[in-house]
N, C-alpha and C positions, 0 to 999 in steps of 0.2 A: 407722567404715562407709563402703561403697564408694560413689564418687557415682555415681547414676541415669545422668548424662547423659551424653556422647559428643562428641568436636571432633577436627576435621581437624586432621592437624601444621601446625602455619603454614606451613613452608619447602614443602613439597607442594604447599597452597592457594596457594601464591603461584606456583609453577609452571603452575599450573591458570593463573592470570591471564596468565602471560607466555604460555602457548600460547593464547590466547586472540588476545593480541596478535599471532601468528603467522600468524593465522588471516585474518588483514586483509588480507595478503597473496595471499589463494588467488582469493577471488571475484575478477568481471572487470567488479564494477558500479563501482567507486573510479578516478580515473584510474589511468594503468602507473605511475609514479612515485610516486605514492602506495601503490601497495599492496607497490612496493619497497622502501619509506621504512619499512615495518612488519618487513618481513626487519631491516634496519639496525635499528630500535629492538629488536627481540629477543633481537636478538645483544650490544646495549651492557647489556641488562638484563640478561644473563645474565651476562655481565660480570663487571658490578658483584654480583653476586646470588654468586657465587664467589667475589670477594677478599673480602667482608665475612662473608656466613653460614655458606656452607660452609668458611672458610677458622678461623671458630670453633667450628665441630663436630668439624673436623680437631686442631684444640689440646687439644680435650677429647679425641675420641678418643685421641691419641694421646699422652697423659700433662702432653704439657705447659701445658696450664692446666686449672684446677679451675668448675666449675660447679655451681649449687644447684638448677638444672635438669632436667639428665641428667648421666646418668651415663657410663662411659668405651662401657658395652657400648651401649649406647642411640644414643649419638654413631654409632659404629661402624657400625650397623644403619639409622641416619637418613643416613650420608654414601650409605649402598651403595643407600638408597631412589631417593635423590635423583639420584644417578649412572644409573641405571635409566631412570628419567624422562626424564631431560636426554637421553640416548641413545637412546630413543622419538620423544620431540621434532626431532632431529639429522635423525633419516630422514625424517621430514615434511617438516623445513624444504628438506631435499636435494631432495625430491621438489618443492614444490612451486617451488622456485627453478627445477629445469632442465625439470620437466614443465606447470607451467604462466607461469611469470616471461621466461625465455629463450624459448620461441614465440611468449608475444605481445609481445616486442620484436624478435622475427624478421616477424611479422604487421606492425609498422610499419616494418619498414625497418632493423632496429636490432639488425647481426648483432655481438652482442658473443663474443669469439674463447675458449673458454674452456677451451684449451692454448695451447702454441708452436705449433704448424702451422696456417698460414698460408697464403690464397689464392699464390697465384705472383706477383701482381700487389702485394704488397706486402712480400714479402722484403726487395727492397731497399729498402723505408724504414724497416722492420724492424730490419734492419742498422746501417742509419747513424742513428739512432736511440738505439741502444740505443749505439754508439760515443760519440757526439754529447753525450746527455744524460743516460747510465746510466751509465756505465761509468767516470768518472770519479769516483763517488762510492761505488763498492764494494769494502770491505779485507775477501777473504775472509781469516780466520782460520783459524789449523790447530788441532784437537781432537785429543787421545789419552787414554787413559785413563790415564796416566804425569801428564798435565801439563797441566790447561787452563789459556788464556792467556785467555779469553774470559769474558763474563758476559752473560748474558742478560738483557735488559729489561724489566721490566713492558709487560708488551700492544702489547712490537714483535713485526717478522714478521723471522722471520730463513730464509734458504734454508739447508738443510745438504747439502751435495753430498760425496759418495762418489765417488773415482777411484782408477787406478790408476798411476802411474811406466809410461809408454810406453818398450818397449826400442828398444837401437840396433841398426842391420841387423845387425852382429856378432854379438851376443850371439842374438838370435832366428833368423840363420842355426844355431848351434849348437845349438838348443833344436830345432828343425826335426830336423839330424842324428839325435838321439838319440832323440826322442819316436814313440811309436806315434802311427797315423794318431786315436785315440783320444783323445789326450795333446794334439793339433795344437790339438785345439778350443781358441781362444782363446787361444791359446800366449802373443800378445805380450803379455797383460796378468794370467794367472791365477797366476802362478808367482809374481810378489811381490804384498805383505800390499796391503790396501788403503789408502789415507791417508782420511782425513777433513777435511773446512772449515767452518765456517758466515761467514753473508754478512747480516749487518743490511741492507733493504731501505730506500731513503733517502729516500723517500716522504713527506719534512719538504720537499727538494730537486725533487722531481720526482713528480708525482702518481701515485696509487695506479691511475687508468684514460686510457689512453692512447686519443687521439681519430686512428685513422689516416682517407688520406684515401678519402674519396668515390669510389665507382667506381658507376657508374648509377646506381640510384634509392636505392642500397644506402650506408646509414654503418654506420663498424667504430667499436668499441672491443673494446681490449686489456687483460689484467692486465699490470702493470707484470713481475712475477715470469714472466709468462710472456715476455716480452719478453727477459728474461734468461736462462731456460732454453733461450731461441731460440740465442740467441747463448752460453751457457755454456762451450766450448771454447774460446773466444776468449779466457777470461780464466782457460784454465789449460794452456797452452800446454807439452808432453811431457808430457799427461796423456791418461788415454781417462778421459773422466768415465762412469759408471756410470749413476750415478741423481741425483734433486736432491728434495727433496720441504721446505713450507714444516713451522715450527715456531716456536712460541711459548708462552710462560709467563704467567701467572696468579700474582701475588703479593699475601699479606695486606697490604690497605689500609685494615685498621680502625687506629680510635686510642683505644687504652684508656687515659681519664686518672685517675689515682687520685681520687679521691670526695673525701677528705679534704682535696687541692690549695687552696690560696690563689690568690688572683687572678695575684697575681705571678707564683706556679709553673704555673700554668697554661699564661700566655702562654709560659713558658721550655718548657715539656712542649710545648704546640703545637710551637713553633717546631721543636725537636729530630726530633722522631718523624713531620712532614711529610715532613723532609729524608728520613730514614727509611724510608718508606713505596714507595721507588723499588725501594728490596733487602728490600725482607722475603721473608719464607719463600713458599718455592715452593707455592701451593697446588691448579693447576693445571698440567697442560702437555700441550698441545695440539699434536697432530701429525696429517700427511695419514694417513687411513686407510689409503694404498691403499702407504705403506712398508711396505719386509720385516721379517720380526720380529727377525733380526740386526741389521740396520740402527738400528732400535729401541734397540736391545741396546747397540750401542755405547755411542749417545748417553744412555742410562739411566746408565753406569755413570760415562761420561765426566764427566756433571754431576749425580751422585750423583742421580737424581730418586728418592724414593717409590715404588713400581707403584701404591701407590694414590692418587697424585696425574696417573695418565694418562688420558686424556682425549681421544678417537681423533673427528677433522673430518674436514671435507671437503676438497677438495685445494688451495680457495681460504679459506684462514683470516682472522677478524677482518673478518667480513662487515658489521659497524657501519659499515665505510670505503660501503655501498651507498650513504648520504647523498650522497654527494659525486660518485655516477656521472654523468657530461654527461647533459646531452638535444639530442642534435645533430640531429632533426629536430622542427623549427620545428611541425609537421601533429601532434606528440604532445599531447594535449592535458595542459595542466602543472595542477598544484594550484589550486585554486582556493577560498579557506578565506573565510569570510564575513567581511567588513574590518571591523574596528573603528567603530561610531557614536557620534556626537557627542550629548548630550539635544540637543534646539534649547533647552531650558531655562537650557541650561546653557552658551552661546556663551561666548566671551572674554570679551565685553562686562558677564555676568553676574555676580553675587558671587554666588560659593558661600555663603557664610555666611551672606547674608542669607535663600538661598533656605532652607536648613537650620535656621533660628529658625525659618520656618513652617510647617516639614513635612521628615521624616525623608527621605532620600536613599538608596537603593536601586541597587549599582552591578555588573552583571554582565560581568565580563573573560572573555573576549577580544572579548563582543560590542559592550560601548561601549568605548569609550578609556580607558587608562591615564593618557592625559593629563589626563582629571578631577579625580584625585587630586596629578598636580602641581601644576594649577594651585589646587587647596587649598594646598599647602605654599607655590606663589609669592604666594597672596595672604595667608597668613600671613609671608611676609616683610614686605608694605610694609605691612599696618595696623596704623596707630598702637597702635591698642587693645590689640595681641598683644605678648604680656610672656612667655609661655614657649610651649616646643615640645617634645614629647615625642614618641619613638618608640622602637618595638625593630625590629631589623632580624636575621637572620636568614641570608638568605643574599643578601648584596650583587652585584650588577648590576656590571659593569667602567664606566670613566665614566657612573654613575650620575647620572640626571638629579635622583633625590631626594639622595642625597648632596650634589650641588650646591647644590643648593635650602637646604639645611640648612646646608650654608658659608654662603653667601650671608645667611642669616636671621640666623647666630651675627655676619656681618660687621656687619649692619644693628643689633645690638645688642638682639636677641633672647638670652634666654636657654634653647639649645639643651641638651635631657639625652636619649643616645640610650643604647640596651641594647643589647651585639652581643657576639652569640652566637660566641665562638668556636671552639664545639665542632659546628659543622656537619658534618657531612663533607661532604668534596671542596671545601668552598668557605673553610679554615680558614684561608690564606694569603690571601686576597681578602679576608676580613671583616678580619683583624689589621693588612694594609696599608692598608684602608679604614679603620678606628678610629684608626690615629696619622694618616692625614692629618686627618680629622676636629680628634682631637685637638689638633693643630698650628695647626689654624683657630679653636682656644678653644672648641669643642663641649665639653662635661662629659659623657664616654664612663664607660658601668659596664660594665665584662666580665663573662662566664660568671658565676653561683654556683656555689660547689663543690656538687658532690652534686649537680647539676639542670640541664637544660637550660632554657631562656627559649625557647617554641614561640610563644609569642602573638603574633599579627599585629594589634598594636595603636598609637594615635597619639593625642596629645591638644592639643591648645592651650586656652590659658587667655590670658582678657582680664581686663583691668582698665581703667579710668577713667583722669585722671589722679590722682583723687584715694584712689586705690586698690580703689577699689569693685567688685565684682565686676562681668561684663558677663555675657553670654552663652555659653559656650564649647563649643567641639566635640569631639569623641569618633569614633574613627573604628575599629570593629572588623572585621577581617578573615578571611577563610579561608585566602588566599594571600597571597606576603611582597612586600616591595614591593621590586619587580623589574619594570624596565620590559620583560626578555627574556623571562622566564615568564609577563609577564603577557599576552604575544600568543598563548602558549603552550597556558596551562593553563587550565580553568575553574573561576572561584571566583567570590568575590559579597563585596562589602564595604559596611557598613552608618555613614552619618553620619548620628549623630542631636547636639540641643541636649540629649535630655534632661538635667535638671541630676542625677537619681539616679545615670543611668549614666557621665554626665560626673565625677562624685564619687566613686564605686567604680573609675573608669579613674584618672583622681588617684592614689586610695588605694594602687592598686597597684603602680603606678611608685613613688610612696612606699616601699610593701612592700621592690621590687627592692634598693630603696637603705639598705633598712635603716633607715627613720625612721618608717615607719605601722604601724597594728595590719591586719591580713590580715581584714578583715568587710568585708561586699559584700551589698550589698542586694537589686539586678537582674542585674550581673553577675554571671554564674559562672566561678568559677577552680578550676583544677584542683589538686588538692590542701587544697584550702578547704570549698567548698562543692557543688563541682558532681556528685559523687557520690550525696552527700542527696537532691538537687534533683530527679537521673536516679529515683531509685527512688521519691521522693515522687509525679515523674508518670507512673511504669510502676505504679505500683500502684493509682493515680487509674484508669487505665484498665483493670485488670484487676477493681477493683470495681463498674466502668459493667459491664462484660462478665457479672458476676457476678448483678449486679441483673438483667438481661434486657435493658441499653442496649446500643448499641454502644461496645465499648473499641477505636480504632483506632492504630496508633504507623505513620508511616514514618520510616524511618533512612538518609538520604544519606551516605555516609561513605568513607573510601580502603580504610580495613580495619579491620574485627573480628575479635577476639584476645582478648581479656580472658576468663577463664573466666566471671569474677562476675558480667559484666552481662551477658556469655553464658544465663546460666543464667537469671537476670531475664526476657531473652526468653522462654526455655522455659517457664517459672514463666505467662510471661502468655498466650503459646497455649494451656496447658492450660484458663488458666481462661476461652478465649473470645476471646483480644483480636486483632485480622487484626491482619497485621505484615506489611510489605512492606519490606527491606531493598536498597536501592542500595548496593553494595559494591564499588567499579572493583576492588580486588587483594585482600589477605588477608583469605578469610572462614573463622574456625574452625569457625562455626556448622555444621550438620548439617540442612539439610533434609529434607522426607520422610521423619521418624520420628516415632515416637507422642505423643514430647510435645512436636515442632514441626510438627506437622500445618497447622498457621493462620501457617507465616511461608512466605515468597516470596523468593528471594536474585537480582536482577537487577542485572546487570555489564554496562557500556556501554563499549564504546570503539570510537574514533569519529577523528576528525581532532584533534581537543584530548582532552587529558588531562585527564580528569573528576578536578575534585583540589575541588570545595566539601563541607563540612560541615551538613548544613539537616537540622533534626529536628521533627520534626511529632508533634505529640500529638493526639487527637479531643478531648478535654474535652467529650464531649457536645456538640456543633456548634457548642460556641465553642472553635476551635481556637488551640493552640498552638504560638508558632517560634521556633524559634533558630537559628540557626548562628554558628559560630568555626570556630577554629584545629584542637581535637582530632579523633582516630580514637578507636575504643575498643580501645584496645591499653594494654597494662599500663603500656607507658614512657610513655604521655600520661596516664591516668588518676590514676597516683601518684607519677611520678616526674619530672616539667617542669611548667612554672606555662605554662598553658591560660585563655585566654579564652571568655566565649561570651556571646553578649549576645539577650535577649529581641527577638522580632520586635513593637514595640506598632501602629504603625500598618496600620491594617485593610487599606489600597489595597495593603500591601508586605506584609504578610501572603498576602492573596487573589495576589497574583503570584508570589511561591513556592512559593502551594502549586498554582496553576497551575502552576508550572516540573515540580514533582513528578510533576504528573497527567504530562504530557507525558513526561515519561523512562519511567514506565510503561508506559504506550502502543507505547512505542517497538517496533517488530518489523524495523526492518530491521539496527540496530546494537545491540541488546541483546540480550543471552540469559538466557536464565534456570542458574543452580548447580544440581545436582541431587546426591541424594546419594553420587553418587560422584563429584564433581568436577567433574564433566563438561559444559562448557560447550552447553547444548540451546537451541538455535535458536526464538525462540517464535513463528516462523512459518514453516513449507514451506518459502516460497518467499519469503523476506526482500525481498530487490532489488524486490518489486512493491507490497512496502508502501509506504504513503503518512510513515505520521511516521517520521522519522527525528531522532530528539531533539532533538541541536545545531542542525539547522537548520531544524529546525520553528521551536526554542525564538527564533532570531535573530530569524524573520518575525513572531513574539510580539511581542517587542521593540522590533522597527522601525514594526509599528504603533502601538504608544504614545507613539512622539516626536510 
């Protein structure tokens, strides 16, 4: 029987989200450099998308890989649809950059040269800077169809150059005598075949953006590639340079680990496959769209590029580098983010342990300081009654205070167990190195479980007195990683509790991960065990309320909604009369605006911080039930990962989370609706005039509660 329900395609939905990120650069209500940063984030997101998602689809489309989820034909069609949408968005990015950002910079007396042509007063500086700072790091490498001696590294910028040998005067004179006037045009160059070179831009040695001397009120910036182009003749004496264009390669970066591999095999596979990531298959060849067709044809043949990998770009590629764009004008308003605040009830002299014994504690990052969590671990190091600390680590910060504190705990005689997920994409090497360092310090390390990822963000501190009797212990369940860096960028929430049932459940989860416990949980909801049945029960209860004439109400905040089974449940709840609001930052495969989804609204918030929290609200006939935890509603999270969700039991904290959701739903400045065509529809015709900007409003809300 054919499914009556429809869904957005996952990757097309993601592109809709990334387009919303790009739109952050268009309006003039944000600080200029925050708008520029949105272009950087958009470009960085797109790069990773091609290296992971599109690379996977292309592997299926070309028969290199097989998939249970798509056929060769559907993969081909999807890649075409993705490329068409990305090309449309690229036109928008060029428009926003050239017609919005560059004029705004000029308005603030920042002239950002967009070509090699500079004002006369900068010519000498550009020549001298090139000769002294750039030229020593340039290595032109010849390219031919017969023999390619260069390898294009992943996501590195190269300058492709076409040139012709100059003729000496004797040869040129002979050509002039024998040629007709028509043939004399460019006679010094056109008789010999062109030669091609590529040069890697070494802006690891020299910045991508160069500040030029100030002139009057104006400040000047220039791309390094434009400085090279302005001096390219000096690199190739004896040649006439025809043209030069930037190119780059995106390579397949996905690491596929055999689900049946054991722990030692996983470690070796991760080590070997991470090394091969930089030489993965080409998934995108990006080039300056101004490049002539015959120039492009030569590069395609020389580097054996499949034409399906071609992706036209702007003249300046790798626009994710804009996050490093200097701000030479002190008068330009900088990005001013809300600064993390410390709770007055948790100053450095106050014991978090003692506080949590009396009352559950809820922290919201980056509005609250992540130092509170560090202080919690630090207290565990020095508290004599603490016998054991257990933590999961998914993405580990470099030089992590969390890791250093855990090492201190082990050295102080505590038993410390850390579950390290080696399969956290792009963090595999750092996680492995950190694990080895902790293991050397005496910490018990549990590595990836075969066939599973552990995505739960949980910590447990167990206490006993000298006689071995249990004392109140502490559980921490979060929506975000234990990572000091991302805790300043991602909007997450975390709960500290002494509730003995939740503590025991969490202890049982850690034992289960070690193969020692039985997966029985009473309050904690754990994916692959009791999460799906409880979600179904909660949704069913709201449906029954609505059918009986009472209010059925659901609010779900998450990063992604993709699982068809759970989407169907929401469709059914909508048809039963349940009012549903979804706050979904990224992928949302549920289609609003249909007969079966008439009571569902999808809100997307993109602002200064990355919305990352997963918070679920079920009305329960006026006695709301609220939950927070690590999983999105994607197939991988609900069925193939270990995820943890905790109920919020404290009435004050229930109200706090409810207020957060209400504030986000009333945001009309940075929130938009996602409509039935995947368009981002502003909630207000003039969002810049609206008062509620949820991230900043919630910050003030929390500040008032200090």
